[in-house]
C-alpha positions in Angstrom: -0.1 0.2 -0.1 1.1 3.4 -0.7 1.2 6.6 1.4 -1.6 8.0 -0.9 -3.9 5.1 -0.8 -3.5 5.3 3.2 -4.4 8.9 3.1 -7.4 8.4 0.9 -8.8 5.6 3.2 -7.9 7.6 6.6 -9.9 10.6 5.0 -12.9 8.2 4.0 -12.8 6.7 7.5 -12.6 10.0 9.4 -15.6 11.3 7.5 -17.5 8.4 8.9 -16.3 8.3 12.3 -17.4 10.3 15.2 -14.7 12.1 16.8 -14.1 9.7 19.6 -13.5 6.9 16.8 -11.1 9.0 15.0 -9.1 9.5 18.2 -9.6 5.5 18.7 -8.3 4.7 15.2 -5.2 7.1 15.6 -4.4 5.6 19.4 -4.6 1.9 17.6 -2.5 3.0 14.7 0.0 4.3 17.2 0.1 1.2 19.1 0.5 -0.8 15.8 3.7 1.4 15.0 5.1 1.1 18.5 5.0 -2.9 17.9 8.1 -4.4 17.4 7.0 -6.3 14.2 6.4 -3.2 12.5 9.6 -2.0 12.6 10.8 -5.0 10.5 7.9 -4.7 8.1 8.8 -3.1 4.5 7.5 0.3 3.8 4.5 -0.9 1.6 3.2 -3.3 4.5 3.7 -0.7 7.2 1.3 1.5 5.1 -1.0 -1.3 4.8 -1.1 -2.3 8.6 -1.4 1.4 9.5 -4.3 1.8 7.3 -5.9 -1.3 8.8 -5.2 0.0 12.3 -7.1 3.2 11.5 -9.9 1.6 9.5 -10.5 -1.3 11.9 -13.8 -0.2 13.1 -15.5 1.5 10.2 -17.3 -1.4 8.7 -18.5 -2.7 12.3 -19.3 0.8 13.5 -20.7 2.9 10.9 -22.6 2.5 7.6 -19.4 2.9 5.3 -19.7 0.6 2.5 -16.6 -1.4 2.3 -16.3 -0.7 -1.5 -15.8 2.9 -0.6 -12.6 2.2 0.9 -11.6 -0.9 -1.4 -11.6 1.5 -4.5 -8.5 3.5 -2.9 -6.5 0.4 -3.3 -4.8 0.1 -6.8 -3.4 -3.3 -6.5 -5.9 -6.2 -6.8 -4.5 -8.6 -4.7 -3.6 -6.0 -1.9 -7.1 -4.8 -2.3 -8.4 -8.6 -1.6 -6.2 -8.9 1.4 -7.4 -5.5 2.9 -10.7 -6.6 2.4 -10.1 -10.1 3.9 -8.2 -8.6 7.0 -10.7 -5.7 7.6 -13.8 -8.1 7.7 -11.8 -10.4 10.0 -11.6 -7.1 12.5 -15.2 -6.6 11.8 -17.3 -8.5 14.9 -20.1 -10.4 13.4 -22.6 -9.8 16.1 -24.2 -13.2 15.5 -21.1 -14.8 16.9 -20.2 -14.3 20.6 -16.8 -12.1 21.2 -14.9 -15.1 22.1 -16.0 -16.9 19.1 -14.8 -13.7 16.9 -11.5 -13.6 18.4 -11.0 -17.3 18.0 -11.8 -17.0 14.3 -9.4 -13.9 14.0 -6.5 -16.1 15.8 -7.1 -19.1 13.7 -7.0 -17.1 10.5 -3.3 -16.8 11.4 -3.2 -13.6 9.4 -0.5 -11.5 11.3 -2.0 -8.2 10.3 -5.4 -8.2 11.8 -4.2 -10.0 14.9 -1.6 -7.2 15.6 -4.3 -4.7 15.1 -6.8 -6.4 17.4 -4.0 -6.6 20.1 -3.6 -2.6 19.6 -7.2 -2.3 19.8 -7.8 -4.1 22.9 -4.5 -2.5 24.6 -6.2 0.7 23.7 -9.6 -0.2 25.8 -7.7 -1.7 28.6 -5.5 1.3 29.3 -8.0 3.8 29.4 -9.6 3.5 33.1 -12.6 5.8 32.2 -13.9 3.5 29.6 -12.8 0.1 31.0 -16.0 -0.9 32.5 -16.7 -4.2 34.3 -18.5 -5.2 31.3 -15.7 -4.6 29.1 -13.2 -6.1 31.3 -15.1 -9.5 31.6 -15.6 -9.4 27.8 -11.7 -9.0 27.0 -10.7 -11.4 30.1 -11.4 -14.8 28.4 -9.6 -13.8 25.0 -6.5 -12.4 26.5 -4.5 -15.5 26.5 -5.7 -16.6 23.1 -4.9 -13.5 21.5 -1.6 -12.5 23.4 -0.1 -15.7 24.4 -1.5 -18.8 22.8 -1.6 -18.5 19.1 0.7 -19.8 16.5 1.7 -16.4 14.9 3.3 -14.3 17.1 4.6 -16.6 20.1 
């Protein structure tokens, strides 16, 4: 992915996200950049994962059609990879949260797993928004996401 594609997608997402979601997207992107894995990636993959981090909630939390985002990606293979990863990060509400994360981890796709870890970190470090309900939702999946999958042991 290129910087221009990143900029286009972030601009689209920002137009759909409310202010707090934009801030969350920026923070998740920041946590991804801080991850050790990020520093060893080639530049095009860095733009890809940064874009995925910022956009991770757009399909789940807004009415933004995925096609609106995908048309910004020129390379057909990369477009398909982005679609796959973004959909893996979109919680299908017919699944339990545990099943959703298990499906994500079992995909063994590194980028969405890194983004989900950054997403959870952002929620867990914010004392104001870490409700007992949210904590109860996250606790069962933490070992699976952070310790027990075959991608980032």
